[in-house]
C-alpha positions in Angstrom: -30.2 -16.8 -12.6 -28.2 -18.6 -9.9 -25.1 -16.9 -11.2 -26.7 -13.5 -11.1 -27.8 -14.2 -7.5 -24.3 -15.1 -6.5 -22.9 -11.9 -8.0 -25.5 -9.8 -6.3 -24.9 -11.4 -2.9 -21.1 -11.0 -3.3 -21.4 -7.3 -4.2 -23.8 -6.7 -1.4 -21.5 -8.4 1.2 -18.8 -5.9 0.4 -20.7 -2.7 0.7 -23.6 -3.6 3.1 -23.1 -4.1 6.9 -23.9 -7.6 8.2 -26.8 -6.4 10.5 -28.5 -4.7 7.6 -28.0 -7.8 5.4 -29.6 -10.0 8.1 -32.7 -7.7 8.4 -33.0 -7.7 4.5 -32.8 -11.5 4.5 -35.7 -11.8 7.1 -37.8 -9.4 5.0 -37.0 -11.2 1.8 -37.9 -14.6 3.4 -41.2 -13.2 4.7 -42.1 -12.0 1.2 -41.1 -15.4 -0.3 -43.4 -17.1 2.3 -46.3 -14.9 1.2 -45.7 -15.3 -2.5 -44.9 -19.1 -2.6 -46.7 -20.4 0.4 -43.6 -22.2 1.6 -42.2 -21.9 5.2 -38.7 -20.3 5.4 -36.8 -19.8 8.6 -33.8 -17.5 8.6 -32.1 -19.6 11.3 -32.5 -22.9 9.4 -29.2 -24.1 7.9 -30.8 -24.7 4.5 -32.0 -21.1 4.4 -28.8 -19.3 5.4 -27.5 -19.2 1.9 -29.4 -16.9 -0.4 -28.8 -19.1 -3.4 -30.4 -22.1 -1.6 -33.4 -20.0 -0.7 -33.8 -18.8 -4.3 -33.5 -22.3 -5.6 -36.1 -23.6 -3.1 -38.4 -20.8 -4.1 -38.0 -21.8 -7.7 -38.8 -25.4 -6.9 -35.2 -26.8 -7.1 -34.4 -29.8 -4.8 -32.4 -28.2 -1.9 -30.6 -31.5 -0.9 -29.3 -32.1 -4.4 -28.3 -28.5 -4.7 -26.4 -28.6 -1.4 -24.8 -31.9 -2.3 -23.6 -30.7 -5.7 -22.3 -27.5 -4.2 -20.4 -29.3 -1.5 -18.9 -31.7 -4.1 -17.8 -28.7 -6.3 -16.3 -26.9 -3.3 -14.5 -30.0 -2.1 -13.1 -30.7 -5.5 -12.0 -27.1 -5.8 -10.3 -27.2 -2.4 -8.7 -30.6 -3.3 -7.5 -29.2 -6.7 -6.0 -26.1 -5.1 -4.3 -28.2 -2.4 -3.1 -30.7 -5.0 -1.7 -28.0 -7.3 0.1 -26.3 -4.5 1.5 -29.7 -3.3 2.6 -30.6 -6.9 4.3 -27.2 -7.3 6.2 -27.6 -4.0 7.3 -31.2 -4.9 8.3 -30.1 -8.4 10.3 -27.2 -7.0 12.1 -29.5 -4.5 12.7 -32.2 -7.2 14.3 -29.6 -9.5 16.4 -28.2 -6.7 17.7 -31.7 -5.8 19.1 -32.1 -9.3 20.6 -28.8 -10.4 22.9 -30.4 -12.9 20.1 -32.2 -14.7 18.0 -29.0 -14.8 20.9 -26.9 -16.1 21.8 -29.5 -18.8 18.3 -29.9 -20.0 17.6 -26.2 -20.1 20.9 -25.5 -21.9 20.3 -28.1 -24.6 16.8 -26.9 -25.2 17.9 -23.3 -25.1 20.6 -23.8 -27.7 18.2 -25.7 -30.0 15.4 -23.2 -29.7 17.7 -20.1 -29.9 19.5 -21.3 -33.1 16.5 -22.6 -34.9 14.2 -19.6 -34.1 16.9 -17.0 -35.0 17.8 -18.6 -38.3 14.3 -19.3 -39.4 13.2 -15.8 -38.4 16.1 -14.3 -40.5 15.2 -16.4 -43.5 11.5 -15.6 -43.1 12.2 -11.9 -42.8 14.4 -12.0 -46.0 11.8 -13.9 -48.0 8.5 -12.7 -46.6 9.1 -10.1 -43.9 8.1 -6.5 -44.0 10.4 -4.0 -45.7 11.1 -0.7 -44.1 9.1 2.0 -45.9 6.9 -0.4 -47.7 3.4 -1.2 -46.3 2.0 -4.7 -46.5 4.6 -6.4 -48.7 2.4 -9.4 -49.3 -0.1 -7.1 -51.1 2.5 -6.3 -53.8 3.5 -8.4 -56.8 6.4 -8.0 -59.2 5.7 -7.6 -62.9 7.8 -8.7 -65.8 7.3 -8.9 -69.5 8.2 -11.6 -72.0 7.9 -11.5 -75.8 9.1 -13.0 -79.0 12.1 -11.4 -80.6 11.8 -10.2 -84.2 15.0 -9.9 -86.3 15.0 -8.5 -89.9 11.2 -8.5 -90.0 11.0 -12.2 -89.2 10.3 -14.0 -86.0 13.4 -15.8 -84.7 11.4 -18.8 -83.2 11.7 -20.6 -80.0 15.3 -19.5 -79.4 14.2 -15.9 -79.8 11.8 -15.8 -76.9 13.1 -13.0 -74.7 13.1 -14.2 -71.0 10.8 -12.3 -68.6 12.5 -9.1 -67.6 12.0 -5.5 -66.7 9.6 -3.2 -68.5 10.2 -0.3 -70.8 8.6 3.0 -70.5 6.4 2.2 -73.5 5.3 -1.0 -71.8 4.4 1.0 -68.7 2.4 3.5 -70.7 0.3 0.7 -72.3 -0.1 -1.0 -69.0 -1.4 2.0 -67.1 -3.4 3.5 -70.0 -6.5 1.4 -69.2 -7.5 1.1 -65.4 -7.4 -2.4 -64.1 -9.7 -3.1 -61.1 -7.4 -6.0 -60.1 -4.7 -3.4 -59.1 -5.1 -0.3 -56.9 -2.0 1.2 -58.4 1.4 0.7 -60.0 4.9 1.7 -58.8 7.8 1.8 -61.3 11.5 2.8 -60.9 14.5 2.9 -63.2 17.9 3.2 -61.4 21.0 5.2 -62.4 24.1 6.6 -60.8 24.2 10.3 -60.1 26.5 13.0 -58.7 24.5 14.9 -56.1 25.8 18.1 -54.6 24.4 19.6 -51.4 26.0 22.9 -50.3 29.0 22.2 -52.5 29.5 18.7 -51.2 29.4 16.3 -54.2 28.8 12.6 -53.7 28.1 9.6 -55.9 24.7 8.1 -55.2 22.4 5.5 -56.7 19.1 7.1 -57.6 15.9 6.2 -59.4 13.3 7.8 -61.7 9.9 6.9 -60.3 6.3 6.8 -61.5 3.7 9.4 -60.3 2.1 7.2 -57.7 5.2 5.4 -56.6 5.2 6.3 -52.9 1.4 6.1 -52.6 1.4 2.5 -53.9 4.3 1.5 -51.6 2.7 3.2 -48.6 5.9 5.0 -47.7 5.9 7.5 -44.8 8.6 10.2 -44.9 11.1 10.8 -42.1 11.1 14.6 -42.9 9.0 16.7 -45.2 7.0 15.0 -47.8 7.4 12.5 -50.7 7.0 12.9 -54.4 3.3 13.3 -55.3 1.4 13.0 -58.6 1.6 16.8 -59.2 5.4 16.7 -59.1 5.3 14.8 -62.4 3.2 17.4 -64.2 4.8 19.4 -67.0 5.9 22.7 -65.6 6.0 21.6 -62.0 9.1 22.8 -60.0 11.8 20.1 -60.0 11.5 18.1 -56.8 13.6 15.4 -55.3 13.5 13.1 -52.3 16.8 12.0 -50.7 17.4 8.9 -48.6 17.7 8.9 -44.9 21.2 7.5 -44.9 22.4 9.9 -47.5 21.0 12.8 -45.4 22.5 11.4 -42.2 25.9 10.2 -43.4 26.8 12.5 -46.3 24.8 15.6 -45.6 25.5 15.7 -41.8 21.8 15.3 -41.0 21.1 18.9 -41.7 17.9 19.8 -39.9 16.9 22.4 -42.6 17.5 20.1 -45.5 13.9 20.3 -46.7 13.4 23.1 -49.1 17.2 23.4 -49.9 18.6 23.1 -53.4 20.2 19.9 -54.6 22.4 19.8 -57.7 22.0 16.4 -59.5 24.5 16.3 -62.3 24.0 19.7 -64.0 20.3 20.1 -63.0 19.0 21.8 -59.9 16.3 20.3 -57.7 14.5 21.2 -54.5 14.6 18.7 -51.7 11.0 18.2 -50.6 11.5 15.3 -48.1 13.7 12.6 -46.6 12.8 8.9 -47.0 12.4 6.7 -43.9 15.4 4.9 -42.4 16.6 1.8 -44.3 14.3 2.5 -47.2 16.1 1.8 -50.5 13.3 1.7 -52.9 11.4 -1.3 -54.1 14.4 -3.6 -54.1 16.2 -4.0 -50.8 20.0 -4.1 -50.8 21.8 -7.5 -50.6 22.7 -9.2 -47.3 25.2 -7.3 -45.2 25.3 -4.3 -47.6 24.9 -0.9 -46.0 21.7 1.0 -47.1 23.9 3.9 -48.2 25.0 1.7 -51.1 21.4 1.3 -52.2 18.9 3.7 -53.7 19.2 7.1 -51.9 17.7 9.6 -54.4 14.2 9.7 -56.0 13.4 11.9 -59.1 10.2 12.2 -61.2 10.0 9.9 -64.2 9.3 12.8 -66.5 13.0 13.8 -66.1 14.2 10.5 -67.5 13.5 11.6 -71.0 16.5 13.4 -72.3 18.7 12.6 -69.3 22.2 11.7 -70.5 22.7 8.0 -70.4 19.1 7.1 -69.7 17.8 4.1 -71.7 15.4 4.9 -74.5 11.7 4.6 -74.2 11.7 1.1 -75.6 14.7 -0.2 -73.5 13.7 -2.6 -70.7 15.0 -1.1 -67.4 12.0 -0.4 -65.2 11.3 -2.5 -62.1 7.5 -2.5 -61.7 5.3 -3.5 -58.6 1.6 -3.7 -58.5 -0.7 -3.3 -55.5 -3.4 -6.0 -55.6 -6.9 -5.0 -54.7 -8.2 -6.4 -51.4 -9.1 -10.0 -51.5 -7.4 -10.7 -54.9 -4.4 -13.1 -55.5 -1.7 -13.7 -58.1 -3.9 -15.9 -60.3 -6.4 -13.1 -60.5 -3.6 -10.7 -61.5 -2.3 -13.1 -64.3 -5.8 -13.5 -65.7 -6.4 -9.8 -65.7 -3.1 -8.8 -67.4 -3.9 -10.9 -70.5 -5.8 -8.0 -72.0 -2.9 -5.6 -71.3 -0.5 -8.0 -73.0 -2.7 -8.1 -76.0 -2.8 -4.3 -76.2 1.0 -4.2 -75.9 1.5 -6.7 -78.8 -0.9 -4.7 -80.9 0.8 -1.4 -80.2 4.3 -2.7 -80.8 4.1 -5.7 -83.2 7.8 -6.0 -83.8 9.3 -5.1 -80.4 6.6 -6.9 -78.3 5.3 -9.7 -80.5 3.2 -12.2 -78.5 4.0 -10.3 -75.3 2.9 -11.7 -72.0 3.2 -10.4 -68.4 4.7 -12.6 -65.7 3.6 -12.1 -62.1 5.6 -13.3 -59.2 5.8 -12.8 -55.4 7.7 -9.8 -54.1 10.7 -11.9 -52.9 11.3 -13.9 -56.1 12.3 -13.2 -59.6 10.5 -14.3 -62.8 13.0 -17.1 -63.6 13.5 -18.5 -60.1 13.0 -22.2 -60.3 10.8 -23.3 -57.4 12.8 -26.6 -57.2 16.1 -24.8 -56.9 14.8 -22.3 -54.4 13.3 -25.2 -52.3 16.5 -27.2 -52.4 18.7 -24.2 -51.4 16.4 -23.1 -48.6 16.1 -26.7 -47.4 19.8 -27.1 -47.3 20.2 -23.9 -45.4 17.4 -24.5 -43.0 18.5 -28.1 -42.3 21.3 -26.7 -40.2 19.3 -25.2 -37.4 16.7 -28.0 -37.6 19.5 -30.5 -37.0 20.7 -28.6 -34.0 17.2 -28.5 -32.6 16.8 -32.2 -33.2 20.1 -33.0 -31.6 19.2 -30.9 -28.6 15.8 -32.6 -28.3 17.4 -36.0 -28.6 19.9 -35.0 -25.9 17.0 -33.9 -23.6 15.1 -37.1 -24.4 18.2 -39.1 -23.3 18.5 -37.1 -20.1 14.8 -37.4 -19.2 14.9 -41.1 -19.9 17.8 -41.6 -17.7 16.4 -39.5 -14.9 12.9 -41.1 -15.0 14.5 -44.6 -14.9 16.7 -43.6 -12.0 13.5 -42.5 -10.1 11.9 -45.8 -10.5 12.4 -46.6 -6.8 11.0 -43.2 -5.8 7.9 -43.7 -7.9 7.4 -47.2 -6.5 7.6 -45.8 -2.9 5.0 -43.1 -3.9 2.7 -45.9 -5.2 3.2 -47.9 -2.0 2.2 -45.1 0.3 -1.0 -44.5 -1.7 -0.2 -42.1 -4.6 -2.3 -42.8 -7.7 -0.9 -43.3 -11.1 -2.5 -40.0 -12.2 -0.8 -38.1 -9.4 2.6 -39.4 -10.4 2.1 -38.7 -14.1 0.8 -35.2 -13.2 3.9 -34.5 -11.1 6.3 -35.6 -13.9 4.3 -33.7 -16.4 4.6 -30.5 -14.3 8.4 -31.0 -14.0 8.7 -31.4 -17.7 6.6 -28.3 -18.4 8.7 -26.3 -15.9 11.8 -27.3 -17.7 10.3 -26.4 -21.1 9.0 -23.1 -19.8 12.4 -22.1 -18.4 14.2 -23.2 -21.7 11.6 -21.4 -23.8 12.1 -18.1 -21.8 15.9 -18.2 -22.1 15.6 -19.3 -25.8 13.3 -16.4 -26.6 15.7 -14.0 -25.0 18.6 -15.6 -26.9 16.8 -15.4 -30.2 16.0 -11.8 -29.7 19.6 -11.1 -28.8 20.9 -12.8 -31.9 18.5 -10.9 -34.2 19.4 -7.6 -32.5 23.1 -8.4 -33.0 22.5 -9.3 -36.6 20.6 -6.1 -37.0 23.5 -4.1 -35.7 26.3 -6.0 -37.4 24.6 -6.3 -40.8 22.6 -3.1 -41.6 19.9 -5.0 -43.5 17.1 -3.1 -45.3 14.8 -5.7 -43.8 13.0 -5.8 -40.5 14.3 -8.8 -38.4 11.6 -10.0 -36.0 11.0 -13.3 -34.3 8.7 -15.5 -36.3 6.0 -16.5 -33.8 5.0 -19.6 -35.9 8.6 -20.9 -35.7 8.9 -20.1 -32.1 5.7 -22.0 -31.3 6.9 -25.0 -33.4 10.3 -25.1 -31.6 8.7 -24.7 -28.2 6.0 -27.3 -28.9 8.7 -29.7 -30.1 10.9 -29.2 -27.1 8.0 -29.4 -24.7 6.7 -32.6 -26.4 10.1 -34.3 -26.3 10.7 -33.3 -22.7 7.2 -34.5 -21.7 7.2 -37.8 -23.5 10.7 -38.7 -22.6 9.8 -38.2 -18.9 6.4 -39.8 -19.0 7.2 -42.9 -21.1 9.4 -44.8 -18.5 7.2 -43.5 -15.7 4.2 -45.0 -17.3 5.9 -48.3 -17.6 7.1 -48.2 -14.0 3.6 -47.4 -12.7 2.3 -50.4 -14.5 4.6 -52.8 -12.6 3.8 -54.1 -9.2 5.1 -52.1 -6.2 7.3 -54.9 -5.1 8.9 -55.2 -8.4 9.5 -51.5 -8.5 11.1 -51.5 -5.0 13.3 -54.5 -5.8 14.6 -53.0 -9.2 15.7 -49.9 -7.4 17.8 -47.8 -9.8 18.2 -50.5 -12.3 14.8 -50.0 -13.9 14.6 -49.4 -17.6 15.5 -52.7 -19.1 17.0 -53.6 -22.5 14.4 -51.6 -24.5 15.3 -48.4 -22.7 19.0 -49.0 -23.1 18.5 -49.5 -26.9 16.5 -46.3 -27.1 19.2 -44.3 -25.2 21.9 -45.7 -27.4 19.9 -45.0 -30.5 19.5 -41.4 -29.5 23.2 -41.0 -29.0 23.9 -42.5 -32.4 21.5 -40.1 -34.0 23.1 -37.1 -32.3 26.6 -38.2 -33.3 25.6 -38.9 -36.9 23.7 -35.6 -37.3 26.7 -33.6 -35.9 29.0 -35.4 -38.3 26.8 -34.6 -41.2 26.8 -30.9 -40.3 30.6 -30.9 -39.9 31.0 -32.6 -43.3 28.7 -30.1 -44.9 30.9 -27.3 -43.5 33.9 -29.1 -44.8 32.4 -29.4 -48.3 31.6 -25.8 -48.3 35.1 -24.9 -47.2 36.5 -27.1 -49.9 34.3 -25.4 -52.4 35.5 -22.0 -51.2 39.1 -23.1 -51.5 38.4 -24.4 -55.0 36.9 -21.0 -56.0 39.9 -19.1 -54.5 42.4 -21.5 -56.2 40.6 -20.9 -59.6 41.5 -17.2 -59.5 42.6 -16.3 -63.0 46.3 -15.5 -63.0 45.4 -12.5 -65.2 43.7 -10.9 -62.2 46.9 -10.9 -60.1 48.4 -7.9 -61.9 45.4 -5.8 -62.6 43.7 -2.7 -61.2 40.1 -2.0 -62.3 38.0 1.2 -62.1 34.5 1.8 -63.4 33.3 5.1 -64.8 29.9 6.4 -65.6 30.2 9.8 -67.3 26.5 10.2 -67.8 26.4 11.8 -64.4 28.4 14.8 -65.6 26.9 15.1 -69.1 30.2 14.7 -70.9 30.0 15.1 -74.6 31.4 12.4 -77.0 34.6 14.4 -77.6 35.1 15.1 -73.9 34.7 11.4 -73.1 37.3 10.5 -75.7 39.7 13.2 -74.6 39.2 12.1 -70.9 40.2 8.5 -71.6 43.2 9.6 -73.7 44.5 11.8 -70.9 43.8 9.1 -68.3 45.7 6.5 -70.4 48.6 8.9 -70.9 49.1 9.7 -67.2 48.8 6.0 -66.2 51.2 4.9 -68.9 53.8 7.3 -67.6 54.3 5.1 -64.6 57.2 2.7 -65.3 55.4 -0.1 -63.5 52.4 0.1 -65.8 52.5 -2.5 -68.7 49.3 -1.6 -70.5 46.1 0.4 -70.1 42.8 -0.6 -71.7 39.0 0.0 -71.5 36.1 -2.4 -71.9 32.4 -2.1 -72.0 30.8 -5.5 -71.4 27.3 -5.3 -73.0 26.9 -8.7 -74.7 25.8 -9.1 -78.3 23.3 -10.7 -80.5 25.1 -12.1 -83.6 24.7 -14.3 -86.6 27.2 -15.8 -89.0 27.7 -14.2 -92.4 28.1 -16.5 -95.4 28.5 -20.2 -95.4 25.8 -21.6 -93.1 24.3 -18.3 -92.4 20.8 -18.2 -91.0 18.4 -15.6 -89.8 18.5 -17.0 -86.2 20.9 -14.8 -84.2 22.4 -16.1 -81.0 23.4 -14.3 -77.8 27.0 -14.0 -76.7 28.8 -12.6 -73.7 31.5 -10.0 -74.1 31.5 -6.4 -75.3 33.7 -3.6 -76.7 37.4 -3.4 -75.9 40.3 -1.1 -76.9 43.3 -2.4 -78.8 45.5 -2.8 -75.7 42.9 -5.0 -74.0 44.7 -8.3 -74.5 48.0 -7.0 -73.0 46.2 -5.2 -70.1 44.2 -8.3 -69.1 47.1 -10.7 -69.7 44.8 -13.1 -71.5 46.4 -16.0 -73.3 46.2 -15.9 -77.1 45.3 -19.3 -78.4 45.3 -18.6 -82.1 45.5 -15.6 -84.4 46.7 -12.2 -83.3 45.8 -9.2 -81.1 44.0 -6.1 -82.3 46.0 -3.2 -83.7 45.2 0.5 -84.0 45.2 0.3 -87.8 42.5 -2.5 -87.8 39.7 0.0 -87.2 36.4 -1.1 -85.6 35.6 -4.1 -87.8 37.7 -6.7 -86.0 36.9 -9.0 -83.1 38.4 -11.5 -80.7 36.5 -14.6 -79.5 36.9 -17.0 -76.6 37.7 -20.7 -77.0 34.1 -21.7 -76.4 32.9 -19.2 -79.0 35.4 -20.6 -81.5 33.5 -23.8 -81.4 30.8 -21.9 -83.4 32.8 -19.6 -85.5 36.6 -19.7 -86.1 39.4 -17.4 -87.4 38.6 -15.4 -90.5 34.8 -15.8 -90.3 32.6 -12.7 -90.3 29.7 -12.0 -87.9 26.8 -9.6 -88.1 26.4 -8.2 -84.6 23.5 -6.2 -83.2 24.6 -3.6 -80.7 21.2 -2.1 -79.8 17.6 -2.3 -80.8 17.8 1.1 -82.8 21.3 0.8 -84.3 21.7 -1.3 -87.5 23.8 -4.4 -87.4 27.5 -4.3 -88.3 29.9 -6.9 -89.6 33.1 -7.8 -87.9 35.9 -10.3 -88.7 37.4 -12.7 -86.2 41.2 -12.2 -86.0 42.1 -13.9 -82.7 41.0 -16.6 -80.2 41.7 -16.0 -76.5 41.5 -18.4 -73.5 38.2 -18.7 -71.6 37.9 -16.5 -68.5 35.8 -16.9 -65.4 34.5 -13.5 -64.3 32.8 -15.0 -61.2 34.2 -17.6 -58.8 30.9 -19.7 -58.9 31.0 -20.1 -62.7 32.2 -23.6 -63.9 32.0 -23.1 -67.7 32.2 -19.5 -68.9 29.8 -18.5 -71.6 31.0 -18.0 -75.2 32.4 -14.4 -75.4 32.9 -12.0 -78.3 35.1 -8.9 -78.0 34.6 -6.2 -80.6 36.9 -3.2 -81.2 35.8 -0.1 -79.3 34.3 2.6 -81.5 36.4 5.7 -82.2 34.2 7.7 -79.7 34.4 6.4 -76.1 31.1 5.4 -74.6 29.5 7.1 -71.5 30.3 4.2 -69.2 33.2 1.7 -69.3 35.7 -0.1 -67.1 39.4 0.7 -67.1 41.9 -2.1 -66.6 45.5 -1.4 -65.8 48.2 -4.1 -65.8 51.0 -3.3 -63.3 53.5 -5.1 -61.1 52.0 -3.7 -57.8 48.2 -3.4 -58.0 47.7 -2.2 -54.4 50.1 0.7 -54.8 48.7 1.5 -58.3 45.2 1.7 -56.9 46.1 4.7 -54.7 48.0 6.4 -57.5 45.0 5.8 -59.8 42.7 7.7 -57.5 45.0 10.6 -57.3 45.2 10.8 -61.1 41.4 10.8 -61.3 41.2 13.7 -58.8 43.8 15.6 -60.8 41.9 15.3 -64.1 38.4 16.1 -62.7 37.5 16.0 -59.0 33.9 15.4 -60.0 34.6 12.2 -61.9 32.3 9.5 -60.5 34.7 6.5 -60.3 33.7 3.5 -58.3 35.9 1.0 -56.4 39.3 1.6 -57.8 40.8 -1.7 -56.6 42.9 -4.7 -57.6 41.0 -7.1 -59.8 41.8 -9.9 -57.3 39.8 -8.1 -54.6 36.9 -7.6 -57.0 36.9 -11.3 -57.9 37.1 -12.5 -54.3 34.4 -10.2 -53.1 31.9 -12.6 -54.9 32.9 -15.3 -52.4 31.2 -13.4 -49.5 27.9 -15.5 -49.6 29.9 -18.8 -49.7 32.0 -17.7 -46.7 28.8 -17.0 -44.8 27.4 -20.4 -45.7 30.6 -22.2 -44.7 30.8 -20.2 -41.4 27.1 -21.0 -40.6 27.5 -24.7 -41.3 30.7 -24.8 -39.3 29.1 -23.0 -36.4 26.1 -25.2 -36.4 28.3 -28.3 -36.6 30.3 -27.1 -33.6 27.2 -26.5 -31.5 25.8 -29.9 -32.5 29.1 -31.6 -31.6 29.0 -30.0 -28.1 25.4 -31.2 -27.7 26.3 -34.7 -28.9 29.2 -34.8 -26.5 27.0 -33.8 -23.7 24.5 -36.5 -24.6 27.2 -39.1 -24.8 28.5 -38.0 -21.4 25.1 -38.2 -19.8 24.4 -41.7 -21.2 27.9 -42.9 -20.1 27.4 -41.5 -16.6 24.0 -43.1 -16.4 25.4 -46.5 -17.6 28.1 -46.3 -14.9 25.5 -45.6 -12.2 23.5 -48.6 -13.4 26.5 -50.8 -13.4 27.8 -49.7 -10.0 27.3 -53.1 -8.4 28.9 -54.9 -11.4 31.9 -52.6 -11.3 32.2 -53.0 -7.6 32.3 -56.8 -7.9 34.9 -56.6 -10.7 37.1 -54.4 -8.5 36.5 -56.7 -5.5 37.7 -59.7 -7.5 40.9 -58.0 -8.7 40.0 -55.8 -11.7 42.5 -52.9 -12.0 41.8 -49.3 -12.8 42.8 -49.6 -16.5 40.4 -52.5 -17.0 37.4 -50.6 -15.5 38.2 -47.5 -17.6 38.5 -49.6 -20.7 35.1 -51.2 -19.9 33.4 -47.9 -19.9 35.2 -46.3 -22.7 34.6 -49.2 -25.1 30.8 -48.8 -24.6 31.0 -45.1 -25.5 33.4 -45.5 -28.3 31.2 -48.2 -29.8 28.4 -45.8 -30.0 30.6 -43.2 -31.5 31.9 -45.6 -34.2 28.3 -46.5 -35.2 27.3 -42.8 -35.3 30.3 -42.0 -37.5 29.5 -44.8 -40.0 25.8 -43.6 -40.2 26.9 -40.0 -40.5 29.3 -40.7 -43.4 26.7 -42.8 -45.2 24.2 -40.0 -44.9 26.6 -37.3 -46.1 27.4 -39.0 -49.4 23.9 -38.4 -51.0 24.0 -34.9 -49.5 27.4 -34.2 -51.1 26.1 -35.5 -54.5 23.2 -32.9 -54.2 25.7 -30.2 -53.2 27.9 -31.0 -56.2 25.4 -29.6 -58.6 25.3 -26.2 -56.8 28.9 -25.7 -55.5 32.2 -25.9 -57.3 34.7 -28.4 -55.8 32.2 -30.4 -53.8 32.8 -34.1 -54.3 30.7 -37.0 -53.0 33.8 -38.5 -51.2 36.2 -35.9 -50.1 38.9 -37.0 -47.6 39.8 -33.4 -46.6 36.1 -32.6 -45.9 35.4 -36.0 -44.2 38.4 -37.1 -42.2 38.8 -34.0 -39.9 35.2 -34.1 -38.8 35.4 -37.8 -38.2 38.5 -37.4 -36.1 36.9 -34.5 -34.2 33.8 -36.5 -33.4 35.8 -39.5 -32.2 38.1 -37.3 -30.1 35.1 -35.5 -28.5 33.4 -38.8 -27.9 36.5 -40.2 -26.2 36.7 -37.1 -24.0 33.0 -37.4 -23.1 33.6 -40.9 -21.8 36.8 -40.3 -19.9 35.2 -38.5 -16.8 32.5 -41.2 -16.2 35.2 -43.8 -16.7 37.5 -42.3 -14.1 34.5 -42.2 -11.7 33.8 -45.8 -12.3 37.5 -46.7 -11.7 37.4 -45.0 -8.3 34.3 -46.9 -7.0 34.7 -48.4 -3.5 33.6 -52.1 -3.9 32.4 -52.4 -0.3 30.3 -49.2 -0.5 28.9 -50.2 -4.0 27.8 -53.6 -2.7 26.2 -52.2 0.4 24.2 -49.4 -1.4 23.2 -51.5 -4.4 
């Protein structure tokens, strides 16, 4: 009620004249006298305030009320005055030490910027929202696993098919019975197409999608509309949705594209809409891959049946996502899908025996090991955390040195009547101002980095600052700044004023010196660990590059997918014969061959034959494949045209299971019967990817008489770069519509896989360089502080005859001793880290001189440079002035 009275009085004082308010007060007091029987005088001091009058009328003690009000008002005035005074003193203190402010803010800014930016990128990639997909966390990925049946008998444990994509029959069984756990299903099967708009053909990756695909994903079109359920009905007009980047980059952003015809292969569609920017379907493109390389065409699933080259209804090729009902989680989905798995096993007892559905988060696959993912992410995120920790340690050192230097100032404040709370409040305000300034700059820096990454790498992810990580980094930086500034101040305020005045700038003691030295050692060791990690990654990168198979140095590769143009079997064979003939006419061409790498399931025939087939890498190859790939023949002979299609080559690892002359029963597809081939040659193992240590066993079977719809052409030539240009011209001359992809030297194709390793090595090197700069700044600050503390000692040494070299050596030895300790600790910490990296990266050794010695030399050199300037200042000290001021 008192609060209401205060509000009424305040509002009335604004709109009501003073004379009118006085007359109302007299009338009100008269009424109160009549009602309460109390005597009120308008001129009495205790009755001038309406709240006091109201309190007296209600029976409250007026004296206590006035006393309490006066105390509150006095406290408020004192607090306002104290806050204003603290702000003024803080501002003056910061202006008196601009170098300290700049150094602290810079160290904190670097740590906050790097850590927040990197953590935000990783968080966006793993859990962030995907353009065109609403509420990513509400979606789950679905995979199917089952037991393989061969020849009517179960294979056993080795025949369990790992969780993978679904077939169209699996999807039909899954969606036949409504499941309340899910609000809908979205499925897509990808293919390559030739899309022609206004006689402008272009190769594009597209997908066949389920009826409620866009509804489940929550996609909003950029133009027109998206595919709806009625577009999948039999007899509905053919409708297609194109990608935003295909429309913008290949179709010149035609404003009237909606409603226009689009020729896909040999079928005509009507463009009904354009997908939103950066949307590439359910699976975003890889890091630093332009969205135009991802999915840019969406067609109804009904058209997949009968499309040339489309997998059969029982082939696993569909990626499936499910939208969970509100409030439900993955365990609920797993329990609910058991009934669907049972229906699937009952419907297809041979193809899906003992089937089970596997549910995983949107960002992870079914076979991702949580331990491996955790280790890789931890290794990656340890880099920015190390930079942040080094920056905080540097700030702690600077704050410790500054607070210790201000011991005399704090003692003087205590002597003239300042309380311990006032001093601590002042130092706390200074620390908070520094943290606020660093946070502001760090936030701007993180946003700039994310914006630059967004422009340089056209990710199909939304890069935004992770507020949780920002809060963590800011809280850590503010806490370190605050504690480092308050700890010595607390100790100083506990001493007597005389002791504080006598110690002057030499406060701190042995404990503070050890703490400062420890922080420097931590910074140096952490910086060295980062640099050694960068060195190990670089060594691994070099090892992968050095392991380039010599056979790739003289090859040109090109991939063809003739399903896009509906070539017949005879046309495909005739096309390859013509292509081989034109290429072979070049005198620099040694051999031309084709391969289709599909992998096989096989079992040995005769001898120790069993009904348990195994899986092998490899595929179909033409007879000139050995000469075109320049593989080394270990034993046996190469294929010949007169051998037919019942011969095979195997790699050295495969020869450990079956040797020359043995026969194998291979299974080429689920529908086709098995065929028997005989091993006639053994070739050397080949690494197709740079990160593979031991290639899998490989089996190469003679290509059928009719060429398949998709294959890779390999040309062996003396000049691969020049041959690549001529290859493209030959393709255009045969058929300008031919959908070839990346006609390039095999060396370039192999080294492209090193991209992620280059990014990791570059990131580790950048973090290590930043950390080294921060460590050097910390060492410089500590050395300069030690010199300031030892000014009197150095002055005495100079006075008694010490030369400039001796003084410089005295200072440098102290800094170099800390650097040596930091190097030893850093090398010791890097050894177990290198052992861990050895299991993930080729060429990483626990003790690698090339990866360790350069970072050690750099750290020592930087440490020496950081000590030189304070040492030169120490050598130029005037002994008379030093003794007078100390």
